[in-house]
C-alpha positions in Angstrom: -45.6 -85.0 68.7 -45.9 -82.7 65.7 -47.6 -79.4 67.0 -51.1 -78.6 65.5 -51.4 -75.6 63.5 -54.7 -74.0 62.5 -56.1 -72.0 59.3 -59.6 -70.1 59.8 -61.8 -70.7 56.7 -65.2 -69.1 55.8 -68.0 -71.1 55.1 -71.1 -70.1 52.9 -72.8 -70.1 56.0 -72.1 -66.7 57.8 -72.7 -67.8 61.3 -70.3 -71.0 60.8 -66.3 -70.7 60.6 -64.1 -73.8 60.1 -60.9 -73.8 61.8 -58.5 -76.5 59.8 -55.8 -78.3 61.2 -52.5 -79.8 59.8 -53.4 -83.2 61.0 -56.3 -85.4 61.3 -58.5 -84.9 64.3 -60.7 -87.8 64.6 -60.4 -91.3 62.8 -63.7 -92.0 61.9 -67.1 -90.4 61.7 -68.2 -86.6 62.1 -69.6 -85.4 65.3 -72.1 -82.3 66.1 -72.8 -81.1 69.7 -75.5 -78.7 70.3 -74.4 -77.9 73.9 -71.7 -78.8 76.7 -74.0 -81.9 77.8 -74.1 -83.4 74.3 -70.6 -83.0 73.9 -69.9 -85.0 76.9 -67.6 -87.4 75.0 -65.4 -84.5 73.4 -63.3 -82.5 76.1 -62.3 -80.2 73.6 -65.9 -79.3 72.4 -67.0 -78.8 76.3 -64.5 -76.2 76.5 -65.3 -74.6 73.5 -69.0 -74.3 75.4 -67.4 -72.2 77.8 -67.1 -69.3 75.4 -70.6 -67.8 75.8 -71.1 -67.1 71.6 -70.4 -70.7 70.7 -73.9 -72.3 69.7 -72.9 -75.5 67.8 -69.3 -77.4 67.6 -68.8 -79.7 64.5 -65.6 -82.1 64.8 -64.6 -84.1 61.2 -61.6 -85.4 60.4 -59.1 -82.4 60.1 -61.4 -79.6 61.3 -63.5 -77.9 64.0 -66.3 -75.8 62.6 -68.1 -73.6 65.2 -71.7 -71.9 64.6 -71.9 -68.9 66.6 -74.7 -66.7 68.3 -75.2 -63.1 66.8 -74.0 -61.6 69.9 -70.1 -61.4 68.4 -68.9 -61.0 64.8 -66.7 -63.6 63.6 -63.7 -61.0 62.5 -63.9 -60.0 66.2 -63.1 -63.7 67.6 -61.9 -65.8 65.3 -58.1 -65.4 65.4 -58.4 -65.4 69.3 -60.4 -68.8 68.7 -58.0 -70.3 66.3 -55.1 -69.6 69.0 -57.5 -71.2 71.9 -57.7 -74.1 69.7 -53.9 -74.4 68.7 -53.1 -74.1 72.8 -56.0 -76.7 73.7 -55.0 -79.3 71.0 -50.8 -78.6 71.7 -51.5 -79.0 75.7 -53.1 -82.7 74.8 -56.6 -81.7 75.6 -58.9 -84.6 74.5 -60.7 -84.3 71.7 -62.6 -87.5 71.3 -62.8 -90.4 73.9 -61.5 -93.3 73.0 -64.2 -95.6 73.6 -66.4 -93.2 71.5 -63.9 -93.6 68.4 -64.1 -97.2 69.0 -64.6 -98.9 65.9 -67.6 -99.0 63.9 -67.1 -99.9 60.3 -67.7 -96.5 58.3 -69.1 -97.8 55.0 -66.4 -96.8 52.3 -66.9 -96.7 48.5 -63.6 -96.8 46.4 -63.8 -96.8 42.3 -60.7 -97.0 39.9 -60.2 -94.6 37.4 -57.7 -94.7 34.4 -55.3 -92.1 34.4 -53.3 -90.7 31.0 -50.2 -93.3 32.3 -51.1 -96.4 31.5 -48.8 -98.0 34.2 -51.0 -96.0 36.6 -54.3 -96.6 38.2 -56.2 -94.1 40.6 -58.5 -95.8 43.4 -60.7 -92.8 44.7 -62.4 -93.0 47.9 -65.6 -91.1 49.5 -63.3 -89.7 52.5 -60.0 -87.9 53.1 -57.0 -90.1 53.5 -54.2 -87.8 53.9 -53.6 -84.1 54.3 -50.6 -83.7 51.9 -49.5 -85.6 48.5 -46.9 -87.9 49.3 -44.9 -90.7 46.9 -43.5 -94.1 47.8 -40.8 -95.7 45.2 -40.4 -99.1 46.9 -41.4 -100.7 50.1 -38.5 -99.3 52.2 -39.7 -95.4 51.4 -42.8 -96.6 52.6 -41.7 -97.4 56.6 -44.2 -94.5 57.6 -47.4 -95.5 55.6 -48.9 -98.8 56.8 -51.4 -98.6 53.5 -48.6 -98.0 51.3 -46.5 -100.9 52.5 -49.3 -103.3 52.5 -49.9 -102.8 48.8 -46.1 -102.9 48.1 -46.4 -106.7 49.2 -48.6 -107.2 45.6 -45.8 -108.5 43.6 -47.3 -106.0 40.7 -47.1 -103.0 42.6 -44.2 -101.0 41.8 -45.1 -97.3 43.2 -47.5 -95.9 45.3 -48.6 -92.0 45.5 -51.1 -90.7 48.2 -53.2 -87.5 47.7 -56.3 -86.0 49.6 -58.8 -88.9 48.6 -57.1 -91.0 46.4 -54.4 -93.8 45.9 -52.2 -94.0 42.6 -51.0 -97.2 41.7 -48.1 -97.9 39.5 -47.8 -101.3 38.2 -44.8 -103.5 36.4 -45.7 -104.6 33.0 -46.0 -108.1 34.4 -49.7 -107.5 35.1 -52.6 -106.2 33.4 -54.9 -103.9 34.8 -57.8 -106.2 33.6 -56.4 -108.9 35.9 -55.6 -106.6 39.2 -57.8 -103.4 39.3 -60.5 -105.4 41.6 -58.3 -106.8 43.7 -57.0 -103.8 44.3 -59.8 -102.0 44.8 -61.4 -104.3 47.3 -58.3 -104.6 49.0 -57.8 -100.5 49.4 -62.1 -100.5 50.2 -61.5 -103.1 52.9 -58.6 -101.6 54.3 -60.0 -98.3 55.0 -63.3 -99.3 55.8 -61.6 -101.2 58.5 -59.6 -97.8 60.0 -56.6 -98.9 59.6 -53.5 -96.2 59.5 -52.8 -94.8 56.4 -49.9 -92.4 57.3 -48.2 -92.2 60.3 -47.7 -89.1 62.1 -45.1 -86.8 61.1 -44.4 -88.4 57.7 -43.4 -86.3 55.4 -42.5 -85.8 51.8 -38.9 -86.3 50.9 -36.7 -86.4 47.7 -33.1 -87.2 47.7 -32.8 -86.4 51.3 -34.2 -83.3 51.7 -37.6 -81.6 52.1 -39.5 -80.8 48.9 -40.6 -77.2 48.8 -44.0 -77.0 48.3 -46.7 -73.6 48.9 -47.8 -75.3 52.4 -44.3 -75.3 53.8 -42.9 -72.8 56.0 -39.6 -72.6 54.0 -41.4 -70.9 50.7 -40.6 -67.9 52.5 -36.9 -68.2 51.7 -37.6 -68.5 48.1 -36.6 -65.4 45.6 -39.8 -63.4 44.3 -40.0 -65.2 41.1 -39.9 -68.7 42.8 -42.7 -67.7 44.7 -44.6 -66.5 41.9 -44.1 -69.8 40.0 -45.2 -72.1 43.4 -48.2 -69.7 43.4 -48.8 -70.2 40.0 -48.5 -73.8 39.9 -50.6 -74.2 43.1 -53.7 -72.4 41.4 -53.5 -73.6 38.1 -51.6 -76.7 37.5 -52.0 -78.8 40.5 -55.7 -79.3 40.5 -55.5 -80.6 36.7 -52.6 -82.8 37.4 -54.4 -84.2 40.5 -57.4 -84.9 38.8 -55.1 -87.2 36.5 -54.0 -88.7 39.7 -50.4 -87.1 39.8 -48.4 -84.4 41.4 -46.4 -81.6 40.5 -44.0 -79.5 42.8 -41.7 -76.5 42.6 -38.0 -77.8 42.7 -35.5 -74.7 41.9 -35.3 -71.6 39.7 -32.3 -70.8 37.6 -32.3 -67.0 37.2 -29.2 -67.0 35.0 -30.9 -69.6 32.6 -34.2 -68.8 33.4 -34.7 -72.5 34.0 -37.5 -73.9 36.2 -37.3 -77.5 37.2 -40.2 -79.3 38.6 -40.9 -82.8 40.0 -43.4 -85.1 38.7 -45.4 -87.8 41.1 -47.7 -90.2 41.0 -49.1 -90.6 37.5 -47.4 -87.8 35.9 -43.9 -89.7 36.6 -42.7 -91.1 33.6 -46.2 -90.7 31.9 -45.9 -90.8 28.0 -47.5 -87.7 27.6 -45.9 -85.7 30.5 -43.4 -84.2 28.0 -46.2 -82.4 26.0 -48.2 -81.6 29.1 -44.8 -79.9 30.4 -43.7 -78.0 27.2 -47.3 -77.0 25.8 -49.1 -76.5 29.0 -47.0 -75.8 32.3 -44.1 -73.8 30.3 -46.2 -71.8 28.0 -48.4 -70.5 30.8 -45.2 -69.9 32.9 -43.8 -68.0 30.0 -47.2 -66.0 29.5 -47.7 -65.2 33.2 -43.8 -64.3 33.8 -42.9 -62.4 31.1 -38.9 -62.9 30.2 -38.6 -64.6 33.6 -38.9 -68.3 32.1 -37.5 -70.0 29.1 -37.7 -73.5 29.9 -39.7 -76.0 32.2 -37.6 -79.0 32.6 -39.2 -82.2 34.6 -37.6 -84.4 37.6 -39.6 -87.5 38.1 -40.5 -88.0 41.7 
């Protein structure tokens, strides 16, 4: 089983800190426990209540949020608590007992949203689906994603891209969106509402048999300084806009001699008619401006 890693995240409430995991913790609803008795269905939460400063424990899809009493300051305890949470999770402490997770249907809404790529439609859910973006070019690629595999059984589905709370579907020309959008939207909504598995544990994004570097990957530490700067710019300025269009962009490589940056386009961005314009007039210009004399050209690799 893959080890859990926790990141500490502040919130707008100074008494509450989120401990965000790199894996899903609970399948369906969120939970709130005010004391150790209320936490009887969560052995993990009960252990947290042994700490005298813990006032309330919240469990959600991929994080534990804790409200504290004023007897301590977060800066004095949050790192130790993060380490303790990682130890509890990695030692197999039960998060929520199975009978507590079984399974009443959780109402889910999904809406369809067009993208700049006429061959791609984005289906947006009101809940988090995955913790990292991942693309599937065919049903063989989808062996670790039951949802993607199910979508490939529709004869008009060409490619599937998953990101935090949406599914981007690329179609073959044989079908028209007017004829298939409602069917796909209802299928995806029912699939999620039934609590079926989206992505198997340990599934990772691959390309040409190698792990793709992204800002959340430890391998970024092996990059040169300019490459790290490029990744940071892509993450902060480019990815949010690209994600809103149903796609993703990831750093592939940087050639110091030619000053060429190669990026991987996924989802709606892959093969999009407007992607070349965006690449040259948006991404390339931004990197040239922010990294003076370090970048000449940006080239795209379709994911």
